[in-house]
Backbone as XML, in Angstrom:
<?xml version="1.0"?>
<chain id="A" units="angstrom">
  <residue number="1" name="MET">
    <atom name="N" x="-14.620" y="4.959" z="13.137"/>
    <atom name="CA" x="-15.346" y="4.673" z="12.059"/>
    <atom name="C" x="-14.465" y="4.771" z="10.678"/>
  </residue>
  <residue number="2" name="THR">
    <atom name="N" x="-14.494" y="3.746" z="9.987"/>
    <atom name="CA" x="-13.543" y="3.874" z="8.737"/>
    <atom name="C" x="-14.141" y="4.971" z="7.699"/>
  </residue>
  <residue number="3" name="PRO">
    <atom name="N" x="-13.426" y="5.673" z="6.943"/>
    <atom name="CA" x="-13.818" y="6.526" z="6.040"/>
    <atom name="C" x="-14.327" y="5.804" z="4.881"/>
  </residue>
  <residue number="4" name="LYS">
    <atom name="N" x="-15.191" y="6.571" z="3.957"/>
    <atom name="CA" x="-15.811" y="5.927" z="2.747"/>
    <atom name="C" x="-14.728" y="5.235" z="1.932"/>
  </residue>
  <residue number="5" name="VAL">
    <atom name="N" x="-14.973" y="4.112" z="1.665"/>
    <atom name="CA" x="-13.975" y="3.325" z="0.554"/>
    <atom name="C" x="-14.370" y="3.827" z="-0.796"/>
  </residue>
  <residue number="6" name="LYS">
    <atom name="N" x="-13.365" y="4.406" z="-1.444"/>
    <atom name="CA" x="-13.516" y="4.740" z="-2.886"/>
    <atom name="C" x="-13.255" y="3.808" z="-3.759"/>
  </residue>
  <residue number="7" name="THR">
    <atom name="N" x="-12.210" y="2.751" z="-3.399"/>
    <atom name="CA" x="-12.035" y="1.821" z="-4.519"/>
    <atom name="C" x="-11.941" y="0.401" z="-3.784"/>
  </residue>
  <residue number="8" name="GLU">
    <atom name="N" x="-12.618" y="-0.529" z="-4.463"/>
    <atom name="CA" x="-12.369" y="-2.021" z="-4.056"/>
    <atom name="C" x="-11.747" y="-2.914" z="-4.917"/>
  </residue>
  <residue number="9" name="VAL">
    <atom name="N" x="-10.728" y="-3.601" z="-4.404"/>
    <atom name="CA" x="-9.868" y="-4.279" z="-5.268"/>
    <atom name="C" x="-10.270" y="-5.755" z="-4.888"/>
  </residue>
  <residue number="10" name="ASP">
    <atom name="N" x="-10.898" y="-6.604" z="-5.858"/>
    <atom name="CA" x="-11.331" y="-7.902" z="-5.710"/>
    <atom name="C" x="-10.343" y="-8.944" z="-6.275"/>
  </residue>
  <residue number="11" name="CYS">
    <atom name="N" x="-9.574" y="-9.445" z="-5.133"/>
    <atom name="CA" x="-8.651" y="-10.540" z="-5.349"/>
    <atom name="C" x="-9.107" y="-11.895" z="-4.988"/>
  </residue>
  <residue number="12" name="ILE">
    <atom name="N" x="-10.177" y="-12.210" z="-4.776"/>
    <atom name="CA" x="-10.773" y="-13.388" z="-4.412"/>
    <atom name="C" x="-10.372" y="-14.403" z="-5.467"/>
  </residue>
  <residue number="13" name="SER">
    <atom name="N" x="-9.918" y="-15.569" z="-4.781"/>
    <atom name="CA" x="-9.432" y="-16.848" z="-5.696"/>
    <atom name="C" x="-8.309" y="-16.571" z="-6.492"/>
  </residue>
  <residue number="14" name="GLU">
    <atom name="N" x="-7.617" y="-15.432" z="-6.201"/>
    <atom name="CA" x="-6.285" y="-15.007" z="-7.127"/>
    <atom name="C" x="-4.989" y="-15.369" z="-6.203"/>
  </residue>
  <residue number="15" name="ASN">
    <atom name="N" x="-4.176" y="-15.938" z="-6.923"/>
    <atom name="CA" x="-2.717" y="-16.186" z="-6.043"/>
    <atom name="C" x="-1.851" y="-15.119" z="-6.310"/>
  </residue>
  <residue number="16" name="CYS">
    <atom name="N" x="-0.713" y="-15.151" z="-5.625"/>
    <atom name="CA" x="0.422" y="-14.290" z="-5.828"/>
    <atom name="C" x="0.942" y="-14.378" z="-7.253"/>
  </residue>
  <residue number="17" name="PRO">
    <atom name="N" x="1.324" y="-13.399" z="-7.852"/>
    <atom name="CA" x="1.634" y="-12.127" z="-7.345"/>
    <atom name="C" x="0.402" y="-11.155" z="-7.524"/>
  </residue>
  <residue number="18" name="MET">
    <atom name="N" x="-0.822" y="-11.615" z="-8.099"/>
    <atom name="CA" x="-1.882" y="-10.761" z="-8.684"/>
    <atom name="C" x="-2.451" y="-9.883" z="-7.552"/>
  </residue>
  <residue number="19" name="PRO">
    <atom name="N" x="-2.758" y="-10.251" z="-6.314"/>
    <atom name="CA" x="-3.391" y="-9.464" z="-5.259"/>
    <atom name="C" x="-2.364" y="-8.383" z="-5.046"/>
  </residue>
  <residue number="20" name="LEU">
    <atom name="N" x="-1.124" y="-8.462" z="-4.977"/>
    <atom name="CA" x="-0.186" y="-7.396" z="-4.798"/>
    <atom name="C" x="-0.124" y="-6.422" z="-6.037"/>
  </residue>
  <residue number="21" name="VAL">
    <atom name="N" x="-0.233" y="-7.039" z="-7.128"/>
    <atom name="CA" x="-0.004" y="-6.285" z="-8.471"/>
    <atom name="C" x="-1.178" y="-5.405" z="-8.383"/>
  </residue>
  <residue number="22" name="LYS">
    <atom name="N" x="-2.471" y="-5.981" z="-8.166"/>
    <atom name="CA" x="-3.764" y="-5.221" z="-8.348"/>
    <atom name="C" x="-3.712" y="-3.881" z="-7.378"/>
  </residue>
  <residue number="23" name="THR">
    <atom name="N" x="-3.086" y="-4.248" z="-6.247"/>
    <atom name="CA" x="-3.255" y="-3.416" z="-4.956"/>
    <atom name="C" x="-2.232" y="-2.073" z="-5.461"/>
  </residue>
  <residue number="24" name="ARG">
    <atom name="N" x="-1.141" y="-2.526" z="-6.099"/>
    <atom name="CA" x="-0.271" y="-1.492" z="-6.539"/>
    <atom name="C" x="-0.775" y="-0.666" z="-7.548"/>
  </residue>
  <residue number="25" name="GLU">
    <atom name="N" x="-1.380" y="-1.227" z="-8.630"/>
    <atom name="CA" x="-2.197" y="-0.590" z="-9.583"/>
    <atom name="C" x="-3.265" y="0.347" z="-9.124"/>
  </residue>
  <residue number="26" name="ALA">
    <atom name="N" x="-3.979" y="0.086" z="-8.062"/>
    <atom name="CA" x="-5.087" y="0.744" z="-7.477"/>
    <atom name="C" x="-4.510" y="2.036" z="-6.858"/>
  </residue>
  <residue number="27" name="ILE">
    <atom name="N" x="-3.289" y="1.752" z="-6.120"/>
    <atom name="CA" x="-2.675" y="2.891" z="-5.621"/>
    <atom name="C" x="-2.070" y="3.965" z="-6.614"/>
  </residue>
  <residue number="28" name="LEU">
    <atom name="N" x="-1.591" y="3.525" z="-7.534"/>
    <atom name="CA" x="-1.045" y="4.376" z="-8.774"/>
    <atom name="C" x="-2.350" y="5.336" z="-9.291"/>
  </residue>
  <residue number="29" name="ARG">
    <atom name="N" x="-3.479" y="4.891" z="-9.490"/>
    <atom name="CA" x="-4.513" y="5.292" z="-10.023"/>
    <atom name="C" x="-5.244" y="6.340" z="-8.969"/>
  </residue>
  <residue number="30" name="ALA">
    <atom name="N" x="-5.000" y="6.145" z="-7.678"/>
    <atom name="CA" x="-5.538" y="6.779" z="-6.592"/>
    <atom name="C" x="-5.132" y="8.217" z="-6.443"/>
  </residue>
  <residue number="31" name="GLU">
    <atom name="N" x="-5.757" y="8.934" z="-5.818"/>
    <atom name="CA" x="-5.291" y="10.313" z="-5.292"/>
    <atom name="C" x="-5.109" y="10.205" z="-3.827"/>
  </residue>
  <residue number="32" name="GLU">
    <atom name="N" x="-4.393" y="11.210" z="-3.453"/>
    <atom name="CA" x="-4.041" y="11.251" z="-1.956"/>
    <atom name="C" x="-5.280" y="11.379" z="-1.219"/>
  </residue>
  <residue number="33" name="GLY">
    <atom name="N" x="-5.412" y="10.587" z="-0.145"/>
    <atom name="CA" x="-6.607" y="10.582" z="0.764"/>
    <atom name="C" x="-7.541" y="9.621" z="0.278"/>
  </residue>
  <residue number="34" name="ASP">
    <atom name="N" x="-7.406" y="8.902" z="-0.829"/>
    <atom name="CA" x="-8.566" y="7.989" z="-1.162"/>
    <atom name="C" x="-8.324" y="6.663" z="-0.273"/>
  </residue>
  <residue number="35" name="VAL">
    <atom name="N" x="-9.421" y="5.978" z="0.004"/>
    <atom name="CA" x="-9.372" y="4.882" z="0.841"/>
    <atom name="C" x="-9.592" y="3.714" z="-0.019"/>
  </residue>
  <residue number="36" name="ILE">
    <atom name="N" x="-8.763" y="2.637" z="0.021"/>
    <atom name="CA" x="-8.858" y="1.343" z="-0.835"/>
    <atom name="C" x="-9.080" y="0.190" z="-0.041"/>
  </residue>
  <residue number="37" name="ARG">
    <atom name="N" x="-9.949" y="-0.555" z="-0.402"/>
    <atom name="CA" x="-9.959" y="-1.897" z="0.370"/>
    <atom name="C" x="-9.858" y="-3.015" z="-0.583"/>
  </residue>
  <residue number="38" name="VAL">
    <atom name="N" x="-8.777" y="-3.649" z="-0.197"/>
    <atom name="CA" x="-8.444" y="-5.098" z="-1.116"/>
    <atom name="C" x="-9.131" y="-6.200" z="-0.183"/>
  </residue>
  <residue number="39" name="LYS">
    <atom name="N" x="-9.787" y="-7.207" z="-1.066"/>
    <atom name="CA" x="-10.318" y="-8.345" z="-0.487"/>
    <atom name="C" x="-9.807" y="-9.578" z="-1.331"/>
  </residue>
  <residue number="40" name="GLY">
    <atom name="N" x="-9.377" y="-10.627" z="-0.692"/>
    <atom name="CA" x="-9.065" y="-11.843" z="-1.278"/>
    <atom name="C" x="-9.084" y="-13.097" z="-0.288"/>
  </residue>
  <residue number="41" name="THR">
    <atom name="N" x="-8.392" y="-14.113" z="-0.897"/>
    <atom name="CA" x="-8.438" y="-15.407" z="-0.070"/>
    <atom name="C" x="-7.053" y="-16.044" z="0.063"/>
  </residue>
  <residue number="42" name="HIS">
    <atom name="N" x="-6.132" y="-15.498" z="-0.643"/>
    <atom name="CA" x="-4.762" y="-15.999" z="-0.711"/>
    <atom name="C" x="-4.024" y="-15.748" z="0.567"/>
  </residue>
  <residue number="43" name="PRO">
    <atom name="N" x="-3.769" y="-16.801" z="1.404"/>
    <atom name="CA" x="-3.123" y="-16.549" z="2.600"/>
    <atom name="C" x="-1.876" y="-15.452" z="2.519"/>
  </residue>
  <residue number="44" name="GLN">
    <atom name="N" x="-0.952" y="-15.912" z="1.723"/>
    <atom name="CA" x="0.277" y="-15.253" z="1.808"/>
    <atom name="C" x="0.167" y="-13.765" z="1.334"/>
  </residue>
  <residue number="45" name="SER">
    <atom name="N" x="-0.950" y="-13.504" z="0.609"/>
    <atom name="CA" x="-1.285" y="-11.979" z="0.088"/>
    <atom name="C" x="-1.758" y="-11.327" z="1.476"/>
  </residue>
  <residue number="46" name="PHE">
    <atom name="N" x="-2.327" y="-11.814" z="2.435"/>
    <atom name="CA" x="-2.817" y="-11.136" z="3.625"/>
    <atom name="C" x="-1.603" y="-10.758" z="4.494"/>
  </residue>
  <residue number="47" name="GLU">
    <atom name="N" x="-0.556" y="-11.488" z="4.226"/>
    <atom name="CA" x="0.576" y="-10.962" z="4.881"/>
    <atom name="C" x="1.667" y="-9.952" z="3.984"/>
  </residue>
  <residue number="48" name="GLU">
    <atom name="N" x="1.673" y="-10.249" z="2.833"/>
    <atom name="CA" x="2.433" y="-9.387" z="1.885"/>
    <atom name="C" x="2.048" y="-7.967" z="1.570"/>
  </residue>
  <residue number="49" name="ILE">
    <atom name="N" x="0.579" y="-8.117" z="1.368"/>
    <atom name="CA" x="0.118" y="-6.571" z="1.104"/>
    <atom name="C" x="0.404" y="-5.735" z="2.274"/>
  </residue>
  <residue number="50" name="PRO">
    <atom name="N" x="0.110" y="-5.986" z="3.626"/>
    <atom name="CA" x="0.227" y="-5.051" z="4.551"/>
    <atom name="C" x="1.821" y="-4.781" z="4.671"/>
  </residue>
  <residue number="51" name="MET">
    <atom name="N" x="2.769" y="-5.661" z="4.333"/>
    <atom name="CA" x="4.113" y="-5.409" z="4.600"/>
    <atom name="C" x="4.514" y="-4.447" z="3.475"/>
  </residue>
  <residue number="52" name="ALA">
    <atom name="N" x="3.924" y="-4.622" z="2.218"/>
    <atom name="CA" x="4.318" y="-3.749" z="1.079"/>
    <atom name="C" x="3.859" y="-2.283" z="1.567"/>
  </residue>
  <residue number="53" name="LEU">
    <atom name="N" x="2.554" y="-2.185" z="1.913"/>
    <atom name="CA" x="1.898" y="-0.971" z="2.291"/>
    <atom name="C" x="2.780" y="-0.280" z="3.447"/>
  </residue>
  <residue number="54" name="ASP">
    <atom name="N" x="3.392" y="-0.973" z="4.324"/>
    <atom name="CA" x="4.095" y="-0.380" z="5.488"/>
    <atom name="C" x="5.409" y="0.103" z="4.805"/>
  </residue>
  <residue number="55" name="ALA">
    <atom name="N" x="6.136" y="-0.636" z="3.883"/>
    <atom name="CA" x="7.271" y="-0.099" z="3.132"/>
    <atom name="C" x="6.934" y="1.280" z="2.501"/>
  </residue>
  <residue number="56" name="MET">
    <atom name="N" x="5.810" y="1.321" z="1.919"/>
    <atom name="CA" x="5.509" y="2.332" z="1.147"/>
    <atom name="C" x="5.060" y="3.768" z="2.016"/>
  </residue>
  <residue number="57" name="GLY">
    <atom name="N" x="4.921" y="3.478" z="3.250"/>
    <atom name="CA" x="4.490" y="4.457" z="4.267"/>
    <atom name="C" x="3.023" y="4.762" z="4.198"/>
  </residue>
  <residue number="58" name="ILE">
    <atom name="N" x="2.143" y="3.753" z="3.732"/>
    <atom name="CA" x="0.879" y="3.789" z="3.703"/>
    <atom name="C" x="0.225" y="3.243" z="4.915"/>
  </residue>
  <residue number="59" name="GLU">
    <atom name="N" x="-0.920" y="4.240" z="5.345"/>
    <atom name="CA" x="-1.500" y="3.824" z="6.663"/>
    <atom name="C" x="-2.549" y="2.630" z="6.513"/>
  </residue>
  <residue number="60" name="ILE">
    <atom name="N" x="-2.535" y="1.644" z="7.230"/>
    <atom name="CA" x="-3.630" y="0.598" z="7.175"/>
    <atom name="C" x="-4.663" y="0.963" z="8.074"/>
  </residue>
  <residue number="61" name="LEU">
    <atom name="N" x="-5.831" y="1.162" z="7.693"/>
    <atom name="CA" x="-7.051" y="1.620" z="8.632"/>
    <atom name="C" x="-7.437" y="0.224" z="9.252"/>
  </residue>
  <residue number="62" name="GLU">
    <atom name="N" x="-7.623" y="-0.812" z="8.529"/>
    <atom name="CA" x="-8.248" y="-2.116" z="8.972"/>
    <atom name="C" x="-7.690" y="-3.383" z="8.290"/>
  </residue>
  <residue number="63" name="LYS">
    <atom name="N" x="-7.504" y="-4.231" z="9.043"/>
    <atom name="CA" x="-7.152" y="-5.621" z="8.505"/>
    <atom name="C" x="-7.957" y="-6.719" z="9.223"/>
  </residue>
  <residue number="64" name="THR">
    <atom name="N" x="-8.715" y="-7.381" z="8.474"/>
    <atom name="CA" x="-9.544" y="-8.471" z="9.065"/>
    <atom name="C" x="-9.522" y="-9.713" z="8.311"/>
  </residue>
  <residue number="65" name="LYS">
    <atom name="N" x="-9.813" y="-10.636" z="8.939"/>
    <atom name="CA" x="-9.927" y="-12.124" z="8.383"/>
    <atom name="C" x="-11.130" y="-12.814" z="8.814"/>
  </residue>
  <residue number="66" name="ASP">
    <atom name="N" x="-11.987" y="-13.491" z="7.883"/>
    <atom name="CA" x="-13.072" y="-14.092" z="8.436"/>
    <atom name="C" x="-13.134" y="-15.509" z="7.630"/>
  </residue>
  <residue number="67" name="GLY">
    <atom name="N" x="-12.706" y="-16.525" z="8.155"/>
    <atom name="CA" x="-12.405" y="-17.766" z="7.417"/>
    <atom name="C" x="-11.316" y="-17.674" z="6.402"/>
  </residue>
  <residue number="68" name="GLU">
    <atom name="N" x="-11.680" y="-17.905" z="5.113"/>
    <atom name="CA" x="-10.550" y="-17.551" z="4.179"/>
    <atom name="C" x="-10.576" y="-16.226" z="3.628"/>
  </residue>
  <residue number="69" name="LEU">
    <atom name="N" x="-11.736" y="-15.577" z="3.829"/>
    <atom name="CA" x="-11.916" y="-14.117" z="3.185"/>
    <atom name="C" x="-11.156" y="-13.118" z="4.195"/>
  </residue>
  <residue number="70" name="TRP">
    <atom name="N" x="-10.250" y="-12.445" z="3.419"/>
    <atom name="CA" x="-9.634" y="-11.291" z="4.270"/>
    <atom name="C" x="-9.859" y="-10.099" z="3.638"/>
  </residue>
  <residue number="71" name="THR">
    <atom name="N" x="-9.787" y="-8.815" z="4.464"/>
    <atom name="CA" x="-9.752" y="-7.514" z="3.688"/>
    <atom name="C" x="-8.571" y="-6.571" z="4.386"/>
  </residue>
  <residue number="72" name="VAL">
    <atom name="N" x="-8.033" y="-5.621" z="3.639"/>
    <atom name="CA" x="-7.094" y="-4.830" z="4.153"/>
    <atom name="C" x="-7.449" y="-3.411" z="3.432"/>
  </residue>
  <residue number="73" name="THR">
    <atom name="N" x="-7.852" y="-2.578" z="4.441"/>
    <atom name="CA" x="-8.297" y="-1.245" z="4.054"/>
    <atom name="C" x="-7.243" y="-0.141" z="4.311"/>
  </residue>
  <residue number="74" name="PHE">
    <atom name="N" x="-6.881" y="0.736" z="3.627"/>
    <atom name="CA" x="-6.007" y="1.710" z="3.855"/>
    <atom name="C" x="-6.288" y="3.103" z="3.066"/>
  </residue>
  <residue number="75" name="VAL">
    <atom name="N" x="-5.332" y="4.091" z="3.448"/>
    <atom name="CA" x="-5.512" y="5.369" z="2.814"/>
    <atom name="C" x="-4.239" y="5.814" z="2.224"/>
  </residue>
  <residue number="76" name="VAL">
    <atom name="N" x="-4.561" y="6.028" z="0.970"/>
    <atom name="CA" x="-3.448" y="6.538" z="0.179"/>
    <atom name="C" x="-2.943" y="7.904" z="0.465"/>
  </residue>
  <residue number="77" name="SER">
    <atom name="N" x="-1.489" y="7.879" z="0.736"/>
    <atom name="CA" x="-1.006" y="9.234" z="1.130"/>
    <atom name="C" x="0.310" y="9.511" z="0.186"/>
  </residue>
</chain>
């Protein structure tokens, strides 16, 4: 079961680099242990955001795609 999401980042219909920028902003505002869910539709961001999280050592809890809509849920560490 995924822990309760504290912050939702809505990037639907936004192109790069905005989804990654908004994700980084949410991480900077978050506290350790906060769960953030990013949702969007830009295909490249669905690949770039998990790569950036991995580079930051942030654990991805869930990565889903339903048609054009995708979500990436992670916990800030």
